[in-house]
PDB file as gemmi writes it, atoms N, CA and C in Angstrom:
CRYST1    1.000    1.000    1.000  90.00  90.00  90.00 P 1                      
ATOM      1  N   MET A   1      52.368 219.398 171.895  1.00  0.00           N  
ATOM      2  CA  MET A   1      52.673 218.033 172.322  1.00  0.00           C  
ATOM      3  C   MET A   1      52.988 217.181 171.090  1.00  0.00           C  
ATOM      4  N   THR A   2      53.776 216.162 171.321  1.00  0.00           N  
ATOM      5  CA  THR A   2      54.177 215.289 170.233  1.00  0.00           C  
ATOM      6  C   THR A   2      54.534 213.909 170.783  1.00  0.00           C  
ATOM      7  N   TYR A   3      54.789 213.000 169.902  1.00  0.00           N  
ATOM      8  CA  TYR A   3      55.270 211.677 170.287  1.00  0.00           C  
ATOM      9  C   TYR A   3      56.793 211.683 170.283  1.00  0.00           C  
ATOM     10  N   VAL A   4      57.374 210.780 171.078  1.00  0.00           N  
ATOM     11  CA  VAL A   4      58.816 210.702 171.273  1.00  0.00           C  
ATOM     12  C   VAL A   4      59.246 209.260 171.074  1.00  0.00           C  
ATOM     13  N   ILE A   5      60.364 209.077 170.395  1.00  0.00           N  
ATOM     14  CA  ILE A   5      60.963 207.747 170.274  1.00  0.00           C  
ATOM     15  C   ILE A   5      62.106 207.689 171.281  1.00  0.00           C  
ATOM     16  N   ALA A   6      62.143 206.610 172.073  1.00  0.00           N  
ATOM     17  CA  ALA A   6      63.099 206.512 173.172  1.00  0.00           C  
ATOM     18  C   ALA A   6      64.091 205.360 172.979  1.00  0.00           C  
ATOM     19  N   GLN A   7      64.837 205.079 174.011  1.00  0.00           N  
ATOM     20  CA  GLN A   7      65.968 204.156 173.998  1.00  0.00           C  
ATOM     21  C   GLN A   7      65.713 202.778 173.391  1.00  0.00           C  
ATOM     22  N   PRO A   8      64.549 202.155 173.557  1.00  0.00           N  
ATOM     23  CA  PRO A   8      64.392 200.825 172.966  1.00  0.00           C  
ATOM     24  C   PRO A   8      64.581 200.778 171.443  1.00  0.00           C  
ATOM     25  N   CYS A   9      64.493 201.926 170.768  1.00  0.00           N  
ATOM     26  CA  CYS A   9      64.682 201.965 169.318  1.00  0.00           C  
ATOM     27  C   CYS A   9      66.158 201.981 168.921  1.00  0.00           C  
ATOM     28  N   VAL A  10      67.026 202.392 169.829  1.00  0.00           N  
ATOM     29  CA  VAL A  10      68.450 202.526 169.496  1.00  0.00           C  
ATOM     30  C   VAL A  10      69.010 201.189 169.029  1.00  0.00           C  
ATOM     31  N   ASP A  11      69.641 201.214 167.868  1.00  0.00           N  
ATOM     32  CA  ASP A  11      70.257 200.054 167.224  1.00  0.00           C  
ATOM     33  C   ASP A  11      69.252 198.991 166.787  1.00  0.00           C  
ATOM     34  N   LEU A  12      67.980 199.333 166.735  1.00  0.00           N  
ATOM     35  CA  LEU A  12      66.958 198.395 166.261  1.00  0.00           C  
ATOM     36  C   LEU A  12      66.308 198.909 164.977  1.00  0.00           C  
ATOM     37  N   LYS A  13      65.689 200.081 165.039  1.00  0.00           N  
ATOM     38  CA  LYS A  13      65.058 200.725 163.885  1.00  0.00           C  
ATOM     39  C   LYS A  13      64.182 199.765 163.084  1.00  0.00           C  
ATOM     40  N   ASP A  14      63.143 199.262 163.697  1.00  0.00           N  
ATOM     41  CA  ASP A  14      62.246 198.297 163.063  1.00  0.00           C  
ATOM     42  C   ASP A  14      61.548 198.861 161.822  1.00  0.00           C  
ATOM     43  N   LEU A  15      61.225 200.140 161.794  1.00  0.00           N  
ATOM     44  CA  LEU A  15      60.584 200.863 160.691  1.00  0.00           C  
ATOM     45  C   LEU A  15      59.089 200.613 160.534  1.00  0.00           C  
ATOM     46  N   ALA A  16      58.474 199.787 161.380  1.00  0.00           N  
ATOM     47  CA  ALA A  16      57.025 199.602 161.297  1.00  0.00           C  
ATOM     48  C   ALA A  16      56.317 200.935 161.508  1.00  0.00           C  
ATOM     49  N   CYS A  17      56.843 201.765 162.390  1.00  0.00           N  
ATOM     50  CA  CYS A  17      56.237 203.063 162.658  1.00  0.00           C  
ATOM     51  C   CYS A  17      56.308 203.978 161.434  1.00  0.00           C  
ATOM     52  N   VAL A  18      57.391 203.890 160.695  1.00  0.00           N  
ATOM     53  CA  VAL A  18      57.549 204.691 159.484  1.00  0.00           C  
ATOM     54  C   VAL A  18      56.462 204.331 158.477  1.00  0.00           C  
ATOM     55  N   ASP A  19      56.239 203.041 158.316  1.00  0.00           N  
ATOM     56  CA  ASP A  19      55.209 202.567 157.380  1.00  0.00           C  
ATOM     57  C   ASP A  19      53.813 203.013 157.800  1.00  0.00           C  
ATOM     58  N   GLU A  20      53.581 203.125 159.091  1.00  0.00           N  
ATOM     59  CA  GLU A  20      52.253 203.457 159.611  1.00  0.00           C  
ATOM     60  C   GLU A  20      51.975 204.962 159.650  1.00  0.00           C  
ATOM     61  N   CYS A  21      53.014 205.776 159.691  1.00  0.00           N  
ATOM     62  CA  CYS A  21      52.859 207.225 159.855  1.00  0.00           C  
ATOM     63  C   CYS A  21      52.202 207.863 158.625  1.00  0.00           C  
ATOM     64  N   PRO A  22      51.027 208.495 158.803  1.00  0.00           N  
ATOM     65  CA  PRO A  22      50.327 209.077 157.651  1.00  0.00           C  
ATOM     66  C   PRO A  22      50.925 210.399 157.156  1.00  0.00           C  
ATOM     67  N   VAL A  23      51.794 211.020 157.950  1.00  0.00           N  
ATOM     68  CA  VAL A  23      52.354 212.314 157.539  1.00  0.00           C  
ATOM     69  C   VAL A  23      53.861 212.263 157.295  1.00  0.00           C  
ATOM     70  N   ASP A  24      54.468 211.085 157.328  1.00  0.00           N  
ATOM     71  CA  ASP A  24      55.878 210.915 156.998  1.00  0.00           C  
ATOM     72  C   ASP A  24      56.790 211.776 157.877  1.00  0.00           C  
ATOM     73  N   CYS A  25      56.531 211.769 159.192  1.00  0.00           N  
ATOM     74  CA  CYS A  25      57.306 212.625 160.101  1.00  0.00           C  
ATOM     75  C   CYS A  25      58.330 211.861 160.928  1.00  0.00           C  
ATOM     76  N   ILE A  26      58.572 210.591 160.611  1.00  0.00           N  
ATOM     77  CA  ILE A  26      59.542 209.794 161.356  1.00  0.00           C  
ATOM     78  C   ILE A  26      60.783 209.621 160.486  1.00  0.00           C  
ATOM     79  N   TYR A  27      61.869 210.208 160.964  1.00  0.00           N  
ATOM     80  CA  TYR A  27      63.120 210.268 160.206  1.00  0.00           C  
ATOM     81  C   TYR A  27      64.115 209.258 160.756  1.00  0.00           C  
ATOM     82  N   GLU A  28      64.948 208.731 159.875  1.00  0.00           N  
ATOM     83  CA  GLU A  28      65.924 207.712 160.255  1.00  0.00           C  
ATOM     84  C   GLU A  28      67.309 208.317 160.406  1.00  0.00           C  
ATOM     85  N   GLY A  29      67.873 208.178 161.613  1.00  0.00           N  
ATOM     86  CA  GLY A  29      69.264 208.532 161.854  1.00  0.00           C  
ATOM     87  C   GLY A  29      70.116 207.286 161.737  1.00  0.00           C  
ATOM     88  N   ASN A  30      71.368 207.389 162.116  1.00  0.00           N  
ATOM     89  CA  ASN A  30      72.258 206.233 162.020  1.00  0.00           C  
ATOM     90  C   ASN A  30      71.866 205.097 162.956  1.00  0.00           C  
ATOM     91  N   ARG A  31      71.456 205.439 164.194  1.00  0.00           N  
ATOM     92  CA  ARG A  31      71.205 204.400 165.194  1.00  0.00           C  
ATOM     93  C   ARG A  31      69.770 204.309 165.676  1.00  0.00           C  
ATOM     94  N   MET A  32      68.956 205.330 165.400  1.00  0.00           N  
ATOM     95  CA  MET A  32      67.559 205.273 165.830  1.00  0.00           C  
ATOM     96  C   MET A  32      66.700 206.163 164.943  1.00  0.00           C  
ATOM     97  N   LEU A  33      65.410 206.108 165.185  1.00  0.00           N  
ATOM     98  CA  LEU A  33      64.437 206.927 164.466  1.00  0.00           C  
ATOM     99  C   LEU A  33      64.049 208.116 165.333  1.00  0.00           C  
ATOM    100  N   TYR A  34      63.626 209.204 164.677  1.00  0.00           N  
ATOM    101  CA  TYR A  34      63.269 210.434 165.371  1.00  0.00           C  
ATOM    102  C   TYR A  34      61.954 210.967 164.813  1.00  0.00           C  
ATOM    103  N   ILE A  35      61.080 211.440 165.696  1.00  0.00           N  
ATOM    104  CA  ILE A  35      59.814 212.034 165.271  1.00  0.00           C  
ATOM    105  C   ILE A  35      59.976 213.549 165.234  1.00  0.00           C  
ATOM    106  N   HIS A  36      59.672 214.141 164.093  1.00  0.00           N  
ATOM    107  CA  HIS A  36      59.770 215.600 163.954  1.00  0.00           C  
ATOM    108  C   HIS A  36      58.626 216.238 164.729  1.00  0.00           C  
ATOM    109  N   PRO A  37      58.934 217.045 165.752  1.00  0.00           N  
ATOM    110  CA  PRO A  37      57.870 217.589 166.609  1.00  0.00           C  
ATOM    111  C   PRO A  37      56.925 218.562 165.907  1.00  0.00           C  
ATOM    112  N   ASP A  38      57.391 219.236 164.870  1.00  0.00           N  
ATOM    113  CA  ASP A  38      56.534 220.182 164.155  1.00  0.00           C  
ATOM    114  C   ASP A  38      55.712 219.529 163.056  1.00  0.00           C  
ATOM    115  N   GLU A  39      56.120 218.359 162.616  1.00  0.00           N  
ATOM    116  CA  GLU A  39      55.414 217.665 161.542  1.00  0.00           C  
ATOM    117  C   GLU A  39      54.436 216.613 162.076  1.00  0.00           C  
ATOM    118  N   CYS A  40      54.663 216.136 163.283  1.00  0.00           N  
ATOM    119  CA  CYS A  40      53.796 215.133 163.898  1.00  0.00           C  
ATOM    120  C   CYS A  40      52.415 215.743 164.159  1.00  0.00           C  
ATOM    121  N   VAL A  41      51.374 215.012 163.780  1.00  0.00           N  
ATOM    122  CA  VAL A  41      50.003 215.494 163.987  1.00  0.00           C  
ATOM    123  C   VAL A  41      49.336 214.795 165.176  1.00  0.00           C  
ATOM    124  N   ASP A  42      50.127 214.126 165.989  1.00  0.00           N  
ATOM    125  CA  ASP A  42      49.642 213.478 167.207  1.00  0.00           C  
ATOM    126  C   ASP A  42      48.541 212.456 166.958  1.00  0.00           C  
ATOM    127  N   CYS A  43      48.611 211.761 165.844  1.00  0.00           N  
ATOM    128  CA  CYS A  43      47.557 210.782 165.541  1.00  0.00           C  
ATOM    129  C   CYS A  43      47.728 209.493 166.339  1.00  0.00           C  
ATOM    130  N   GLY A  44      48.970 209.187 166.755  1.00  0.00           N  
ATOM    131  CA  GLY A  44      49.218 207.993 167.544  1.00  0.00           C  
ATOM    132  C   GLY A  44      49.321 206.702 166.757  1.00  0.00           C  
ATOM    133  N   ALA A  45      49.290 206.761 165.443  1.00  0.00           N  
ATOM    134  CA  ALA A  45      49.333 205.540 164.629  1.00  0.00           C  
ATOM    135  C   ALA A  45      50.634 204.762 164.815  1.00  0.00           C  
ATOM    136  N   CYS A  46      51.698 205.456 165.114  1.00  0.00           N  
ATOM    137  CA  CYS A  46      53.001 204.813 165.257  1.00  0.00           C  
ATOM    138  C   CYS A  46      53.148 204.000 166.537  1.00  0.00           C  
ATOM    139  N   GLU A  47      52.535 204.464 167.585  1.00  0.00           N  
ATOM    140  CA  GLU A  47      52.758 203.875 168.912  1.00  0.00           C  
ATOM    141  C   GLU A  47      52.414 202.385 169.002  1.00  0.00           C  
ATOM    142  N   PRO A  48      51.224 201.945 168.578  1.00  0.00           N  
ATOM    143  CA  PRO A  48      50.885 200.531 168.766  1.00  0.00           C  
ATOM    144  C   PRO A  48      51.644 199.567 167.855  1.00  0.00           C  
ATOM    145  N   VAL A  49      52.260 200.042 166.783  1.00  0.00           N  
ATOM    146  CA  VAL A  49      52.966 199.131 165.883  1.00  0.00           C  
ATOM    147  C   VAL A  49      54.436 198.951 166.240  1.00  0.00           C  
ATOM    148  N   CYS A  50      54.929 199.716 167.188  1.00  0.00           N  
ATOM    149  CA  CYS A  50      56.334 199.603 167.591  1.00  0.00           C  
ATOM    150  C   CYS A  50      56.530 198.287 168.354  1.00  0.00           C  
ATOM    151  N   PRO A  51      57.365 197.381 167.834  1.00  0.00           N  
ATOM    152  CA  PRO A  51      57.509 196.072 168.471  1.00  0.00           C  
ATOM    153  C   PRO A  51      58.248 196.104 169.810  1.00  0.00           C  
ATOM    154  N   VAL A  52      58.967 197.194 170.091  1.00  0.00           N  
ATOM    155  CA  VAL A  52      59.718 197.277 171.347  1.00  0.00           C  
ATOM    156  C   VAL A  52      59.180 198.359 172.281  1.00  0.00           C  
ATOM    157  N   GLU A  53      58.016 198.887 171.957  1.00  0.00           N  
ATOM    158  CA  GLU A  53      57.365 199.914 172.777  1.00  0.00           C  
ATOM    159  C   GLU A  53      58.307 201.072 173.089  1.00  0.00           C  
ATOM    160  N   ALA A  54      58.891 201.648 172.019  1.00  0.00           N  
ATOM    161  CA  ALA A  54      59.833 202.762 172.158  1.00  0.00           C  
ATOM    162  C   ALA A  54      59.171 204.114 171.951  1.00  0.00           C  
ATOM    163  N   ILE A  55      57.890 204.141 171.564  1.00  0.00           N  
ATOM    164  CA  ILE A  55      57.215 205.397 171.226  1.00  0.00           C  
ATOM    165  C   ILE A  55      56.227 205.756 172.325  1.00  0.00           C  
ATOM    166  N   PHE A  56      56.339 207.007 172.769  1.00  0.00           N  
ATOM    167  CA  PHE A  56      55.505 207.489 173.867  1.00  0.00           C  
ATOM    168  C   PHE A  56      54.962 208.868 173.544  1.00  0.00           C  
ATOM    169  N   TYR A  57      53.757 209.140 174.023  1.00  0.00           N  
ATOM    170  CA  TYR A  57      53.265 210.504 173.989  1.00  0.00           C  
ATOM    171  C   TYR A  57      54.172 211.297 174.925  1.00  0.00           C  
ATOM    172  N   GLU A  58      54.517 212.502 174.542  1.00  0.00           N  
ATOM    173  CA  GLU A  58      55.509 213.287 175.281  1.00  0.00           C  
ATOM    174  C   GLU A  58      55.327 213.236 176.801  1.00  0.00           C  
ATOM    175  N   ASP A  59      54.127 213.474 177.292  1.00  0.00           N  
ATOM    176  CA  ASP A  59      53.877 213.491 178.734  1.00  0.00           C  
ATOM    177  C   ASP A  59      53.933 212.110 179.373  1.00  0.00           C  
ATOM    178  N   ASP A  60      53.863 211.056 178.568  1.00  0.00           N  
ATOM    179  CA  ASP A  60      53.867 209.689 179.080  1.00  0.00           C  
ATOM    180  C   ASP A  60      55.227 209.007 178.981  1.00  0.00           C  
ATOM    181  N   THR A  61      56.242 209.724 178.525  1.00  0.00           N  
ATOM    182  CA  THR A  61      57.569 209.142 178.397  1.00  0.00           C  
ATOM    183  C   THR A  61      58.096 208.798 179.788  1.00  0.00           C  
ATOM    184  N   PRO A  62      58.553 207.556 179.994  1.00  0.00           N  
ATOM    185  CA  PRO A  62      59.083 207.179 181.306  1.00  0.00           C  
ATOM    186  C   PRO A  62      60.221 208.115 181.742  1.00  0.00           C  
ATOM    187  N   ALA A  63      60.321 208.331 183.027  1.00  0.00           N  
ATOM    188  CA  ALA A  63      61.299 209.287 183.583  1.00  0.00           C  
ATOM    189  C   ALA A  63      62.726 209.001 183.115  1.00  0.00           C  
ATOM    190  N   GLU A  64      63.094 207.718 183.023  1.00  0.00           N  
ATOM    191  CA  GLU A  64      64.474 207.400 182.628  1.00  0.00           C  
ATOM    192  C   GLU A  64      64.778 207.762 181.176  1.00  0.00           C  
ATOM    193  N   TRP A  65      63.742 208.045 180.404  1.00  0.00           N  
ATOM    194  CA  TRP A  65      63.929 208.385 178.987  1.00  0.00           C  
ATOM    195  C   TRP A  65      63.478 209.806 178.654  1.00  0.00           C  
ATOM    196  N   LYS A  66      63.293 210.652 179.649  1.00  0.00           N  
ATOM    197  CA  LYS A  66      62.825 212.024 179.399  1.00  0.00           C  
ATOM    198  C   LYS A  66      63.764 212.794 178.469  1.00  0.00           C  
ATOM    199  N   ASP A  67      65.069 212.501 178.503  1.00  0.00           N  
ATOM    200  CA  ASP A  67      66.023 213.196 177.633  1.00  0.00           C  
ATOM    201  C   ASP A  67      65.793 212.890 176.155  1.00  0.00           C  
ATOM    202  N   TYR A  68      65.043 211.862 175.871  1.00  0.00           N  
ATOM    203  CA  TYR A  68      64.786 211.519 174.477  1.00  0.00           C  
ATOM    204  C   TYR A  68      63.853 212.529 173.802  1.00  0.00           C  
ATOM    205  N   TYR A  69      63.074 213.255 174.593  1.00  0.00           N  
ATOM    206  CA  TYR A  69      62.295 214.364 174.007  1.00  0.00           C  
ATOM    207  C   TYR A  69      63.271 215.376 173.408  1.00  0.00           C  
ATOM    208  N   THR A  70      64.269 215.756 174.172  1.00  0.00           N  
ATOM    209  CA  THR A  70      65.283 216.695 173.693  1.00  0.00           C  
ATOM    210  C   THR A  70      66.002 216.129 172.476  1.00  0.00           C  
ATOM    211  N   ALA A  71      66.346 214.859 172.515  1.00  0.00           N  
ATOM    212  CA  ALA A  71      67.035 214.233 171.381  1.00  0.00           C  
ATOM    213  C   ALA A  71      66.179 214.295 170.124  1.00  0.00           C  
ATOM    214  N   ASN A  72      64.876 214.025 170.253  1.00  0.00           N  
ATOM    215  CA  ASN A  72      63.984 214.070 169.091  1.00  0.00           C  
ATOM    216  C   ASN A  72      63.853 215.490 168.549  1.00  0.00           C  
ATOM    217  N   VAL A  73      63.749 216.472 169.428  1.00  0.00           N  
ATOM    218  CA  VAL A  73      63.601 217.870 168.994  1.00  0.00           C  
ATOM    219  C   VAL A  73      64.918 218.392 168.401  1.00  0.00           C  
ATOM    220  N   ASP A  74      66.010 218.231 169.142  1.00  0.00           N  
ATOM    221  CA  ASP A  74      67.294 218.792 168.717  1.00  0.00           C  
ATOM    222  C   ASP A  74      67.865 218.136 167.470  1.00  0.00           C  
ATOM    223  N   PHE A  75      67.464 216.904 167.177  1.00  0.00           N  
ATOM    224  CA  PHE A  75      67.931 216.222 165.964  1.00  0.00           C  
ATOM    225  C   PHE A  75      67.638 217.063 164.721  1.00  0.00           C  
ATOM    226  N   PHE A  76      66.574 217.868 164.789  1.00  0.00           N  
ATOM    227  CA  PHE A  76      66.141 218.635 163.624  1.00  0.00           C  
ATOM    228  C   PHE A  76      66.641 220.073 163.611  1.00  0.00           C  
ATOM    229  N   ASN A  77      67.496 220.454 164.567  1.00  0.00           N  
ATOM    230  CA  ASN A  77      67.966 221.835 164.640  1.00  0.00           C  
ATOM    231  C   ASN A  77      68.579 222.322 163.326  1.00  0.00           C  
ATOM    232  N   ASP A  78      69.422 221.518 162.712  1.00  0.00           N  
ATOM    233  CA  ASP A  78      70.055 221.949 161.465  1.00  0.00           C  
ATOM    234  C   ASP A  78      69.279 221.519 160.223  1.00  0.00           C  
ATOM    235  N   LEU A  79      68.293 220.650 160.390  1.00  0.00           N  
ATOM    236  CA  LEU A  79      67.489 220.187 159.247  1.00  0.00           C  
ATOM    237  C   LEU A  79      66.254 221.049 159.014  1.00  0.00           C  
ATOM    238  N   GLY A  80      65.820 221.731 160.057  1.00  0.00           N  
ATOM    239  CA  GLY A  80      64.578 222.491 159.941  1.00  0.00           C  
ATOM    240  C   GLY A  80      63.399 221.541 159.827  1.00  0.00           C  
ATOM    241  N   SER A  81      62.433 221.936 158.999  1.00  0.00           N  
ATOM    242  CA  SER A  81      61.260 221.105 158.774  1.00  0.00           C  
ATOM    243  C   SER A  81      61.224 220.717 157.298  1.00  0.00           C  
ATOM    244  N   PRO A  82      61.851 219.587 156.963  1.00  0.00           N  
ATOM    245  CA  PRO A  82      61.956 219.174 155.561  1.00  0.00           C  
ATOM    246  C   PRO A  82      60.628 218.823 154.896  1.00  0.00           C  
ATOM    247  N   GLY A  83      59.589 218.557 155.691  1.00  0.00           N  
ATOM    248  CA  GLY A  83      58.290 218.259 155.111  1.00  0.00           C  
ATOM    249  C   GLY A  83      58.102 216.823 154.686  1.00  0.00           C  
ATOM    250  N   GLY A  84      58.851 215.936 155.271  1.00  0.00           N  
ATOM    251  CA  GLY A  84      58.678 214.520 154.975  1.00  0.00           C  
ATOM    252  C   GLY A  84      59.988 213.772 154.967  1.00  0.00           C  
ATOM    253  N   ALA A  85      60.004 212.637 155.620  1.00  0.00           N  
ATOM    254  CA  ALA A  85      61.218 211.846 155.767  1.00  0.00           C  
ATOM    255  C   ALA A  85      61.602 211.095 154.498  1.00  0.00           C  
ATOM    256  N   ALA A  86      60.614 210.675 153.724  1.00  0.00           N  
ATOM    257  CA  ALA A  86      60.890 209.820 152.567  1.00  0.00           C  
ATOM    258  C   ALA A  86      61.838 210.475 151.571  1.00  0.00           C  
ATOM    259  N   LYS A  87      61.693 211.764 151.370  1.00  0.00           N  
ATOM    260  CA  LYS A  87      62.547 212.419 150.371  1.00  0.00           C  
ATOM    261  C   LYS A  87      63.987 212.590 150.842  1.00  0.00           C  
ATOM    262  N   LEU A  88      64.228 212.516 152.158  1.00  0.00           N  
ATOM    263  CA  LEU A  88      65.587 212.647 152.679  1.00  0.00           C  
ATOM    264  C   LEU A  88      66.303 211.315 152.809  1.00  0.00           C  
ATOM    265  N   GLY A  89      65.558 210.263 153.062  1.00  0.00           N  
ATOM    266  CA  GLY A  89      66.187 208.974 153.313  1.00  0.00           C  
ATOM    267  C   GLY A  89      66.911 208.981 154.643  1.00  0.00           C  
ATOM    268  N   LYS A  90      67.823 208.048 154.822  1.00  0.00           N  
ATOM    269  CA  LYS A  90      68.575 207.968 156.073  1.00  0.00           C  
ATOM    270  C   LYS A  90      69.466 209.202 156.205  1.00  0.00           C  
ATOM    271  N   ILE A  91      69.459 209.781 157.403  1.00  0.00           N  
ATOM    272  CA  ILE A  91      70.270 210.963 157.695  1.00  0.00           C  
ATOM    273  C   ILE A  91      71.505 210.487 158.444  1.00  0.00           C  
ATOM    274  N   ASP A  92      72.670 210.868 157.961  1.00  0.00           N  
ATOM    275  CA  ASP A  92      73.931 210.362 158.483  1.00  0.00           C  
ATOM    276  C   ASP A  92      74.356 211.099 159.754  1.00  0.00           C  
ATOM    277  N   LYS A  93      73.544 210.938 160.803  1.00  0.00           N  
ATOM    278  CA  LYS A  93      73.875 211.519 162.101  1.00  0.00           C  
ATOM    279  C   LYS A  93      72.933 210.950 163.146  1.00  0.00           C  
ATOM    280  N   ASP A  94      73.212 211.249 164.388  1.00  0.00           N  
ATOM    281  CA  ASP A  94      72.341 210.973 165.521  1.00  0.00           C  
ATOM    282  C   ASP A  94      72.532 212.109 166.511  1.00  0.00           C  
ATOM    283  N   HIS A  95      71.616 212.217 167.450  1.00  0.00           N  
ATOM    284  CA  HIS A  95      71.764 213.197 168.518  1.00  0.00           C  
ATOM    285  C   HIS A  95      72.924 212.738 169.404  1.00  0.00           C  
ATOM    286  N   PRO A  96      73.677 213.668 170.013  1.00  0.00           N  
ATOM    287  CA  PRO A  96      74.800 213.276 170.879  1.00  0.00           C  
ATOM    288  C   PRO A  96      74.430 212.305 172.006  1.00  0.00           C  
ATOM    289  N   ILE A  97      73.225 212.392 172.534  1.00  0.00           N  
ATOM    290  CA  ILE A  97      72.785 211.435 173.566  1.00  0.00           C  
ATOM    291  C   ILE A  97      72.829 210.015 173.011  1.00  0.00           C  
ATOM    292  N   ILE A  98      72.418 209.856 171.763  1.00  0.00           N  
ATOM    293  CA  ILE A  98      72.381 208.533 171.123  1.00  0.00           C  
ATOM    294  C   ILE A  98      73.787 208.097 170.743  1.00  0.00           C  
ATOM    295  N   GLU A  99      74.565 209.019 170.195  1.00  0.00           N  
ATOM    296  CA  GLU A  99      75.939 208.695 169.806  1.00  0.00           C  
ATOM    297  C   GLU A  99      76.758 208.195 170.986  1.00  0.00           C  
ATOM    298  N   ALA A 100      76.484 208.711 172.171  1.00  0.00           N  
ATOM    299  CA  ALA A 100      77.262 208.361 173.372  1.00  0.00           C  
ATOM    300  C   ALA A 100      76.903 206.987 173.944  1.00  0.00           C  
ATOM    301  N   LEU A 101      75.796 206.418 173.533  1.00  0.00           N  
ATOM    302  CA  LEU A 101      75.372 205.127 174.078  1.00  0.00           C  
ATOM    303  C   LEU A 101      76.241 203.991 173.556  1.00  0.00           C  
ATOM    304  N   PRO A 102      76.515 202.990 174.395  1.00  0.00           N  
ATOM    305  CA  PRO A 102      77.183 201.797 173.887  1.00  0.00           C  
ATOM    306  C   PRO A 102      76.213 201.056 172.977  1.00  0.00           C  
ATOM    307  N   PRO A 103      76.705 200.137 172.170  1.00  0.00           N  
ATOM    308  CA  PRO A 103      75.805 199.353 171.321  1.00  0.00           C  
ATOM    309  C   PRO A 103      74.729 198.672 172.167  1.00  0.00           C  
ATOM    310  N   GLN A 104      73.503 198.720 171.669  1.00  0.00           N  
ATOM    311  CA  GLN A 104      72.360 198.152 172.391  1.00  0.00           C  
ATOM    312  C   GLN A 104      72.079 196.748 171.867  1.00  0.00           C  
ATOM    313  N   GLU A 105      71.840 195.848 172.781  1.00  0.00           N  
ATOM    314  CA  GLU A 105      71.501 194.479 172.406  1.00  0.00           C  
ATOM    315  C   GLU A 105      69.997 194.326 172.364  1.00  0.00           C  
ATOM    316  N   HIS A 106      69.513 193.586 171.399  1.00  0.00           N  
ATOM    317  CA  HIS A 106      68.070 193.333 171.260  1.00  0.00           C  
ATOM    318  C   HIS A 106      67.855 191.848 171.042  1.00  0.00           C  
ATOM    319  N   ASP A 107      66.828 191.324 171.662  1.00  0.00           N  
ATOM    320  CA  ASP A 107      66.455 189.936 171.432  1.00  0.00           C  
ATOM    321  C   ASP A 107      65.857 189.820 170.046  1.00  0.00           C  
ATOM    322  N   GLU A 108      66.306 188.903 169.291  1.00  0.00           N  
ATOM    323  CA  GLU A 108      65.799 188.718 167.923  1.00  0.00           C  
ATOM    324  C   GLU A 108      64.765 187.625 167.902  1.00  0.00           C  
TER     325      GLU A 108                                                      
END                                                                             
């Protein structure tokens, strides 16, 4: 089991969760953040600091965002397990589900 970042993060990327993550398993794509399923230790530190409530425990992800589990897992198919997001910085890609979305509006 792991945590999942879902649609409310698209085009927002607040990064509070990145700062809170003790194992550096939250990676930045072009339009959203992704939690590495093999590096996440299920501590839950990221969930309460997300200002848009985009982070869910895998089994608690709302039905309309269930595909975001796949997006979080598949994002790492070609990256493997780098062992920490900080050393990679922003990754110049997104999962196709995210790429296909129109620009998301957020209240500032």
